[in-house]
N, C-alpha and C positions, 0 to 999 in steps of 0.2 A: 431514478433504475438503478439499476444493487447491481456487486462483483455477483458475474453467473459463479454457478456451483456446478462440480465434479457429478458426474450420472451420483456417484456413493454420496453424492446432499456433502462432501465440504468444499471448503474452501481452495484447503488446501492440503499443503502431506506432508511426513515428516519430513525436519528441516530445516523447517521456516521459522523468520524471528520475527522477534518485536521485543523493541524496545521504548523509553515513553523521553519524550528529549526535552526539553525546557529552555525557556533564552530569558535571560538580564539584563537585563538597562543597568550599567554602570555609570555613577560620571564621577569627575579626578575632580577636585577642586586646587588650589592655584598651590594651598599647601602641603598638598601631595596625597590628602588624605580624599578617601575612594563614601558618597554613598550606591549604594544598590538596592533597588526594584523587579521587581519579576517583572514581563511584559504580557503575557496568560495569566493567573488564577492554580488552573489541573494542567499538570502534561499531556501534552498530545504525544500522537500517539507513532510509530515506523512497523509499514510491518514487513518484511524480506519473505514474497510466497515464492517458497518454488516449491512447480510443479513438472511429476514425468511421471512415466511411461504413459502418456494419454493415449486419448485415440481420437482420429480427424475431425470427430462432430468434435469432443471440447477443445481441440486448439481454435478451431473453427470457430466456437465462440466466444472466447478468449480475444482472437481479434478483433472479432466483426463487432463485440462487447468496444474497446482500445479505438479502430474506428468512429464507432457511435460517440460514443462520447469526447474525444476532439484530447484527444490522451494525456496533456498530464494544460491543457486549458478548463477541461469537465471537472465535474466531481457526482460526486454518490456514493450509495452506503457501502456500505461490511460490515459483512461481517464479521465476529472478528472471533477465529476459532482458538481459543485460550479456555476466552470466557462465554461467545454464545453472544458479548454487547454488542451492536450495532449500531457504529456509530454511521452519524448522516450525513456528515458533507468528509470526502476521505477526497483523495486524491492521485493519479500514477504518480512516479516523483519524474521522469522521463519522459522524450515526447516521439521513441523509437518502441517500437513493443518487439523483441529476436522469438518467437515462434522458430524452433529447433523440427524437423521433418524426419523422422529415423525408420525406421521400419513398419509393418503394420503395428499403432499402441505401441509406439514408441515416439508417443512429441515429444515436445517439452521446452519450461517459457520458465523461470524469474521475473516474475518482477515488484519493484517497489510499492508501496501505496504508502501513501501522509494521513490524518490524521489534516483536519486546517478547519480555520473558525473563520 
């Protein structure tokens, strides 16, 4: 499954963020010294996707996709909106999806997506 694109073909709008994440394991010894090891070789990515001025079909597609992958439990492919790289294993960071229905074509949502390994 792949994260749904908007009618414009984009997966995100301006105001979205992308951050790399690292994990380091630290071992402390009795003498107070430390040894550090990376938990994984490359950074994991996290995206905060802000979506505004969506019409009903775009909001519905996002909601249906969230339900079909099972929220945070499922995984899906996500195309990085900054460089076009497709990350095959990603997940939502929450088990709830807030969809804002305003006036016609005034829907909005913010989703956080994390790369997993």
